DRENDO-1510 file (C-alpha; in Angstrom, 1 decimal, always signed):
<recs>
REC; n; res; u; v; w
REC; 1; MET; -4.9; +14.5; -13.7 .
REC; 2; SER; -8.6; +14.1; -14.1 .
REC; 3; GLY; -11.6; +12.9; -12.1 .
REC; 4; ALA; -12.0; +13.8; -8.5 .
REC; 5; PRO; -10.1; +16.9; -7.2 .
REC; 6; PRO; -6.7; +16.0; -5.8 .
REC; 7; ILE; -5.4; +15.9; -2.3 .
REC; 8; ALA; -2.5; +18.3; -1.8 .
REC; 9; ILE; +0.4; +17.2; +0.3 .
REC; 10; THR; +3.5; +18.9; +1.7 .
REC; 11; GLY; +6.4; +16.8; +2.8 .
REC; 12; GLY; +5.6; +14.1; +0.3 .
REC; 13; THR; +9.2; +13.2; -0.2 .
REC; 14; GLY; +9.9; +12.7; +3.5 .
REC; 15; PHE; +9.5; +9.7; +5.8 .
REC; 16; VAL; +5.8; +10.1; +6.6 .
REC; 17; GLY; +5.0; +11.7; +3.3 .
REC; 18; GLN; +6.3; +8.8; +1.2 .
REC; 19; ALA; +4.1; +6.5; +3.3 .
REC; 20; VAL; +1.1; +8.7; +2.6 .
REC; 21; LEU; +1.8; +8.6; -1.1 .
REC; 22; GLU; +2.0; +4.9; -1.1 .
REC; 23; ARG; -1.3; +4.6; +0.9 .
REC; 24; ALA; -2.9; +7.1; -1.5 .
REC; 25; ALA; -2.2; +4.9; -4.6 .
REC; 26; GLY; -5.1; +5.3; -6.9 .
REC; 27; LEU; -6.1; +8.7; -5.6 .
REC; 28; PRO; -5.2; +11.9; -7.4 .
REC; 29; VAL; -2.5; +13.8; -5.4 .
REC; 30; LYS; -0.5; +16.9; -5.8 .
REC; 31; ALA; +2.8; +17.1; -3.9 .
REC; 32; ILE; +5.5; +19.8; -3.6 .
REC; 33; THR; +9.2; +18.8; -3.9 .
REC; 34; ARG; +12.5; +20.6; -3.8 .
REC; 35; ARG; +14.2; +18.1; -6.1 .
REC; 36; ASP; +13.2; +16.3; -9.3 .
REC; 37; GLN; +11.2; +13.2; -8.6 .
REC; 38; PRO; +10.5; +10.1; -10.8 .
REC; 39; PRO; +7.1; +10.0; -12.4 .
REC; 40; ARG; +4.4; +8.4; -10.1 .
REC; 41; ASP; +0.9; +7.3; -11.1 .
REC; 42; ASN; -1.7; +9.8; -10.1 .
REC; 43; VAL; +0.8; +12.2; -8.5 .
REC; 44; LYS; +1.5; +15.7; -9.9 .
REC; 45; TRP; +4.8; +17.0; -8.6 .
REC; 46; ILE; +5.2; +20.7; -8.1 .
REC; 47; ALA; +8.7; +22.2; -7.8 .
REC; 48; GLY; +9.2; +24.4; -4.8 .
REC; 49; ASP; +9.3; +24.4; -1.0 .
REC; 50; LEU; +7.6; +26.1; +2.0 .
REC; 51; ARG; +9.2; +29.4; +1.2 .
REC; 52; ASP; +7.9; +29.4; -2.4 .
REC; 53; GLU; +4.5; +31.1; -2.3 .
REC; 54; ALA; +3.9; +30.6; -6.0 .
REC; 55; ALA; +4.5; +26.8; -5.7 .
REC; 56; LEU; +2.3; +26.6; -2.6 .
REC; 57; GLY; -0.4; +28.4; -4.5 .
REC; 58; ALA; -0.2; +25.9; -7.4 .
REC; 59; LEU; -0.3; +23.1; -4.8 .
REC; 60; ALA; -3.5; +24.3; -3.2 .
REC; 61; GLU; -5.2; +25.4; -6.4 .
REC; 62; GLY; -8.1; +23.0; -7.2 .
REC; 63; SER; -7.3; +20.7; -4.3 .
REC; 64; ARG; -10.1; +19.4; -2.1 .
REC; 65; ALA; -7.9; +19.1; +1.0 .
REC; 66; LEU; -4.4; +19.9; +2.1 .
REC; 67; ILE; -2.3; +17.6; +4.3 .
REC; 68; HIS; +0.5; +19.6; +5.8 .
REC; 69; ILE; +3.3; +17.2; +6.8 .
REC; 70; ALA; +6.4; +19.1; +5.9 .
REC; 71; GLY; +8.5; +20.5; +8.8 .
REC; 72; LEU; +11.9; +20.6; +10.3 .
REC; 73; THR; +12.4; +18.1; +13.1 .
REC; 74; ASN; +16.1; +18.4; +13.8 .
REC; 75; THR; +18.7; +21.1; +13.2 .
REC; 76; PRO; +21.9; +22.4; +14.8 .
REC; 77; ASP; +20.5; +25.9; +14.6 .
REC; 78; PRO; +17.3; +26.1; +16.8 .
REC; 79; SER; +16.3; +29.4; +15.2 .
REC; 80; ALA; +15.6; +27.5; +12.0 .
REC; 81; PHE; +12.6; +25.9; +13.6 .
REC; 82; HIS; +10.6; +29.1; +13.4 .
REC; 83; ASP; +11.1; +29.7; +9.7 .
REC; 84; ALA; +10.3; +26.1; +8.7 .
REC; 85; ASN; +7.6; +25.2; +11.2 .
REC; 86; VAL; +5.9; +28.5; +12.0 .
REC; 87; ALA; +6.4; +30.8; +9.0 .
REC; 88; GLY; +6.2; +27.8; +6.7 .
REC; 89; THR; +2.9; +26.7; +8.1 .
REC; 90; GLN; +1.5; +30.3; +7.8 .
REC; 91; ARG; +2.5; +30.3; +4.1 .
REC; 92; VAL; +0.7; +27.0; +3.6 .
REC; 93; ILE; -2.4; +28.3; +5.4 .
REC; 94; ASP; -2.4; +31.4; +3.2 .
REC; 95; ALA; -2.1; +29.3; +0.0 .
REC; 96; ALA; -5.0; +27.1; +1.1 .
REC; 97; LYS; -7.2; +30.1; +2.0 .
REC; 98; HIS; -6.4; +31.9; -1.3 .
REC; 99; ALA; -7.2; +28.8; -3.3 .
REC; 100; GLY; -10.4; +28.2; -1.4 .
REC; 101; THR; -9.1; +24.8; -0.1 .
REC; 102; LYS; -11.0; +24.6; +3.2 .
REC; 103; ARG; -10.1; +21.1; +4.5 .
REC; 104; PHE; -6.7; +21.2; +6.3 .
REC; 105; VAL; -5.0; +18.4; +8.2 .
REC; 106; PHE; -1.9; +19.5; +10.1 .
REC; 107; VAL; +0.8; +17.1; +11.3 .
REC; 108; SER; +2.1; +18.5; +14.6 .
REC; 109; SER; +4.0; +16.6; +17.4 .
REC; 110; LEU; +3.4; +15.5; +20.9 .
REC; 111; SER; +6.2; +17.8; +21.8 .
REC; 112; ALA; +3.8; +20.7; +21.3 .
REC; 113; ARG; +2.3; +19.8; +24.7 .
REC; 114; LYS; +5.4; +21.0; +26.4 .
REC; 115; PRO; +6.7; +23.9; +24.3 .
REC; 116; GLU; +9.0; +25.1; +27.1 .
REC; 117; LEU; +11.2; +22.0; +26.7 .
REC; 118; SER; +12.5; +22.5; +23.2 .
REC; 119; ARG; +12.5; +25.0; +20.4 .
REC; 120; TYR; +11.1; +22.3; +18.2 .
REC; 121; GLY; +8.1; +21.8; +20.4 .
REC; 122; ALA; +7.6; +25.5; +20.8 .
REC; 123; SER; +7.6; +25.9; +17.0 .
REC; 124; LYS; +5.0; +23.2; +16.6 .
REC; 125; ALA; +2.8; +24.7; +19.4 .
REC; 126; GLU; +3.0; +28.1; +17.7 .
REC; 127; ALA; +2.1; +26.5; +14.4 .
REC; 128; GLU; -1.0; +24.8; +16.0 .
REC; 129; GLU; -2.2; +28.2; +17.1 .
REC; 130; LEU; -1.9; +29.5; +13.5 .
REC; 131; VAL; -4.0; +26.6; +12.3 .
REC; 132; LYS; -6.7; +27.1; +14.9 .
REC; 133; ALA; -7.0; +30.8; +14.0 .
REC; 134; SER; -6.9; +30.2; +10.3 .
REC; 135; GLY; -10.7; +29.9; +9.7 .
REC; 136; LEU; -10.0; +26.7; +7.8 .
REC; 137; ASP; -11.8; +23.3; +8.4 .
REC; 138; TRP; -8.8; +21.9; +10.4 .
REC; 139; THR; -7.8; +18.8; +12.2 .
REC; 140; ILE; -4.5; +18.6; +14.1 .
REC; 141; VAL; -2.6; +15.3; +14.5 .
REC; 142; ARG; +0.1; +15.0; +17.2 .
REC; 143; PRO; +2.0; +11.8; +16.4 .
REC; 144; PRO; +4.2; +10.2; +19.1 .
REC; 145; GLY; +7.4; +8.5; +18.0 .
REC; 146; VAL; +6.9; +7.5; +14.4 .
REC; 147; TYR; +8.9; +4.5; +13.2 .
REC; 148; GLY; +8.9; +2.1; +10.2 .
REC; 149; PRO; +10.6; +1.7; +6.8 .
REC; 150; ARG; +12.9; +4.6; +5.8 .
REC; 151; ASP; +13.0; +6.0; +9.4 .
REC; 152; VAL; +16.5; +7.1; +10.4 .
REC; 153; ASP; +15.8; +8.2; +14.0 .
REC; 154; TYR; +14.9; +4.9; +15.6 .
REC; 155; LEU; +17.5; +3.3; +13.3 .
REC; 156; GLU; +20.2; +4.3; +15.8 .
REC; 157; MET; +18.5; +2.2; +18.5 .
REC; 158; PHE; +18.2; -0.8; +16.2 .
REC; 159; ARG; +21.9; -0.5; +15.4 .
REC; 160; THR; +23.2; -0.4; +18.9 .
REC; 161; ALA; +20.7; -3.1; +19.9 .
REC; 162; ARG; +22.6; -5.5; +17.6 .
REC; 163; PHE; +25.5; -5.1; +19.9 .
REC; 164; GLY; +23.4; -5.7; +23.0 .
REC; 165; PHE; +23.4; -2.1; +24.2 .
REC; 166; VAL; +20.7; +0.6; +24.0 .
REC; 167; PRO; +21.4; +3.8; +26.0 .
REC; 168; LEU; +18.2; +5.4; +27.3 .
REC; 169; PRO; +17.2; +8.9; +28.5 .
REC; 170; PRO; +16.1; +9.2; +32.2 .
REC; 171; GLY; +13.2; +7.0; +33.2 .
REC; 172; GLY; +9.9; +7.5; +31.5 .
REC; 173; ALA; +7.4; +6.3; +28.9 .
REC; 174; SER; +6.3; +7.2; +25.4 .
REC; 175; SER; +3.8; +6.1; +22.8 .
REC; 176; ILE; +4.8; +5.0; +19.3 .
REC; 177; ILE; +3.0; +4.6; +16.0 .
REC; 178; HIS; +4.0; +2.8; +12.8 .
REC; 179; VAL; +4.3; +5.1; +9.8 .
REC; 180; ASP; +1.7; +3.1; +7.8 .
REC; 181; ASP; -0.9; +3.5; +10.5 .
REC; 182; LEU; -0.2; +7.2; +10.6 .
REC; 183; ALA; -0.4; +7.6; +6.8 .
REC; 184; ARG; -3.8; +5.8; +6.8 .
REC; 185; LEU; -5.1; +8.1; +9.5 .
REC; 186; LEU; -4.0; +11.3; +7.7 .
REC; 187; LEU; -5.9; +10.1; +4.6 .
REC; 188; ASP; -8.9; +8.9; +6.5 .
REC; 189; LEU; -9.3; +12.3; +8.1 .
REC; 190; VAL; -9.7; +14.0; +4.8 .
REC; 191; ASP; -13.3; +12.8; +4.2 .
REC; 192; ALA; -14.2; +11.8; +7.8 .
REC; 193; GLN; -17.5; +12.6; +9.3 .
REC; 194; PRO; -17.2; +16.4; +10.1 .
REC; 195; ALA; -18.7; +16.2; +13.6 .
REC; 196; LEU; -16.1; +13.7; +14.7 .
REC; 197; VAL; -12.9; +15.3; +13.4 .
REC; 198; ARG; -13.3; +19.0; +12.5 .
REC; 199; LYS; -11.5; +21.5; +14.7 .
REC; 200; LYS; -10.1; +18.7; +16.9 .
REC; 201; THR; -6.6; +17.7; +18.1 .
REC; 202; PHE; -5.8; +14.0; +18.1 .
REC; 203; GLU; -2.9; +12.0; +19.6 .
REC; 204; PRO; -2.9; +8.6; +17.9 .
REC; 205; ASP; -0.7; +5.7; +18.9 .
REC; 206; ASP; -0.4; +1.9; +18.6 .
REC; 207; ALA; -3.2; +1.3; +21.2 .
REC; 208; ARG; -0.8; +0.1; +23.9 .
REC; 209; GLU; -2.4; +1.4; +27.1 .
REC; 210; GLY; +0.1; +3.6; +29.0 .
REC; 211; GLY; +2.6; +3.6; +26.1 .
REC; 212; TRP; +6.0; +1.9; +26.3 .
REC; 213; SER; +8.4; +2.4; +29.2 .
REC; 214; HIS; +11.8; +3.2; +27.7 .
REC; 215; LYS; +13.2; -0.1; +28.9 .
REC; 216; GLU; +10.2; -2.0; +27.4 .
REC; 217; LEU; +10.8; -0.4; +24.1 .
REC; 218; ALA; +14.6; -1.1; +24.2 .
REC; 219; THR; +13.9; -4.7; +25.1 .
REC; 220; GLU; +11.4; -5.1; +22.2 .
REC; 221; ILE; +13.8; -3.5; +19.7 .
REC; 222; GLY; +16.4; -6.0; +21.0 .
REC; 223; ARG; +14.0; -8.8; +20.4 .
REC; 224; ALA; +13.4; -7.5; +16.9 .
REC; 225; VAL; +17.1; -7.8; +16.1 .
REC; 226; GLY; +17.5; -11.1; +18.0 .
REC; 227; ARG; +19.5; -9.8; +20.9 .
REC; 228; LYS; +19.0; -9.4; +24.7 .
REC; 229; VAL; +20.0; -5.8; +25.4 .
REC; 230; PHE; +21.5; -3.9; +28.3 .
REC; 231; ALA; +19.6; -0.6; +28.5 .
REC; 232; PRO; +20.8; +1.8; +31.1 .
REC; 233; HIS; +19.1; +5.1; +31.8 .
REC; 234; LEU; +21.5; +8.0; +31.3 .
REC; 235; PRO; +21.1; +11.2; +33.4 .
REC; 236; ARG; +20.4; +14.5; +31.7 .
REC; 237; SER; +24.0; +15.7; +32.3 .
REC; 238; VAL; +25.4; +12.7; +30.3 .
REC; 239; LEU; +23.0; +13.4; +27.4 .
REC; 240; ASP; +24.1; +17.0; +27.4 .
REC; 241; VAL; +27.7; +15.9; +27.0 .
REC; 242; ALA; +26.7; +13.3; +24.4 .
REC; 243; ALA; +25.0; +16.0; +22.4 .
REC; 244; THR; +28.1; +18.2; +22.4 .
REC; 245; ALA; +30.2; +15.2; +21.3 .
REC; 246; ASP; +27.8; +14.3; +18.5 .
REC; 247; ARG; +28.0; +17.9; +17.2 .
REC; 248; MET; +31.8; +17.7; +17.3 .
REC; 249; LEU; +31.8; +14.4; +15.5 .
REC; 250; ARG; +29.0; +14.8; +12.9 .
REC; 251; GLY; +28.7; +18.5; +12.7 .
REC; 252; ASP; +25.4; +19.6; +11.1 .
REC; 253; LYS; +24.5; +15.9; +10.6 .
REC; 254; ALA; +24.4; +15.3; +14.4 .
REC; 255; LYS; +21.3; +13.3; +15.5 .
REC; 256; LEU; +21.5; +14.1; +19.2 .
REC; 257; THR; +21.2; +17.9; +19.5 .
REC; 258; ALA; +20.8; +20.0; +22.6 .
REC; 259; ASP; +17.3; +20.8; +21.6 .
REC; 260; ARG; +16.4; +17.1; +21.3 .
REC; 261; VAL; +17.9; +16.4; +24.8 .
REC; 262; GLY; +15.4; +18.9; +26.1 .
REC; 263; TYR; +12.3; +16.8; +25.3 .
REC; 264; MET; +14.0; +13.4; +25.5 .
REC; 265; ALA; +14.6; +13.9; +29.2 .
REC; 266; HIS; +10.9; +14.5; +29.8 .
REC; 267; PRO; +9.3; +11.5; +31.5 .
REC; 268; ASN; +5.9; +11.4; +29.8 .
REC; 269; TRP; +5.3; +11.3; +26.0 .
REC; 270; VAL; +2.3; +9.0; +26.2 .
REC; 271; ALA; -0.7; +9.8; +23.9 .
REC; 272; ARG; -3.6; +11.1; +26.0 .
REC; 273; SER; -6.7; +9.0; +26.0 .
REC; 274; ASP; -9.0; +12.0; +25.8 .
REC; 275; ARG; -7.4; +12.9; +22.5 .
REC; 276; LYS; -7.9; +9.4; +21.0 .
REC; 277; VAL; -9.1; +9.2; +17.4 .
REC; 278; PRO; -12.8; +8.0; +17.3 .
REC; 279; GLU; -12.9; +4.3; +16.5 .
REC; 280; ALA; -15.5; +5.1; +13.8 .
REC; 281; ILE; -12.8; +7.0; +11.9 .
REC; 282; TRP; -9.6; +5.0; +12.6 .
REC; 283; THR; -7.9; +2.4; +14.8 .
REC; 284; PRO; -4.3; +1.3; +14.6 .
REC; 285; GLN; -3.7; -2.0; +12.8 .
REC; 286; ILE; +0.0; -2.5; +13.6 .
REC; 287; SER; +1.0; -3.4; +17.1 .
REC; 288; GLY; +4.4; -2.2; +18.4 .
REC; 289; GLU; +5.7; -5.8; +18.6 .
REC; 290; GLU; +4.7; -6.5; +15.0 .
REC; 291; GLY; +5.8; -3.2; +13.6 .
REC; 292; LEU; +9.2; -3.2; +15.3 .
REC; 293; ALA; +9.9; -6.7; +14.0 .
REC; 294; LYS; +8.9; -5.7; +10.4 .
REC; 295; THR; +11.0; -2.6; +10.7 .
REC; 296; ALA; +14.1; -4.6; +11.7 .
REC; 297; ARG; +13.5; -6.9; +8.7 .
REC; 298; TRP; +13.2; -3.9; +6.3 .
REC; 299; TYR; +16.5; -2.4; +7.7 .
REC; 300; ARG; +18.2; -5.7; +7.1 .
REC; 301; GLU; +16.9; -6.0; +3.5 .
REC; 302; GLN; +18.1; -2.5; +2.7 .
REC; 303; GLY; +21.5; -3.2; +4.3 .
REC; 304; TRP; +21.0; -0.6; +7.0 .
REC; 305; LEU; +21.6; -3.1; +9.8 .
</recs>
């Protein structure tokens, strides 16, 4: 790999990370991976994970920026969040500092706003504090619900919508963002004007003011799959029972965990306007309506729906 110094990426094989690699086509990139990957133009794969200090050192060495995407979002063992999201972030920070890689873009979560609601949110909030105390040239990004090609979380809603039924958590609203818009933002932040982005926390979204009520989102997903849907709000107690049932049926592969119920039941996951990304740096290009329709088409093409 020659020319300009590369951008280092953790989580490059995941849902968001793959979108970043696609968006970075033509730019030199180094990415860490736990499994062998096929060759990719301008990408240097480094074998390892967030526990491998030597691999993280190789990732950061000679890189002009590090985008830390990797993290654990769901697990049947809530104690695992700390090792992956807190200790893992500290090891990435240490590698960046040792290598002299100052620019650091950290992908957190809106759930960090309410760490008391879930172990996942608490781990992201703790990781944010590590980033802020790192001495690096940092920017924190708190995405809302991220959807798009390859996503398996919103897929559940698309699948039930095909049958005209989308169960919802208690009433509330949330913001969403298409994965391609998020990927573009993460790359745009690397070389953005320092005064606008350095040592700041952003909450990007699809520019829909007030976000999407749960019913609005269910209705739009129904429209994307060509169905009118019945979308009842389920009380917290029912979600708790459903999480127990999901664990019994799918074991460690359960999607609805007790920890997820904790933040799903919160009524407000709308991106804050005072944490909007400056328009001079980035604006979303994919509306929710357009993005959900495109996502439904992708699911169909892949045979997921």
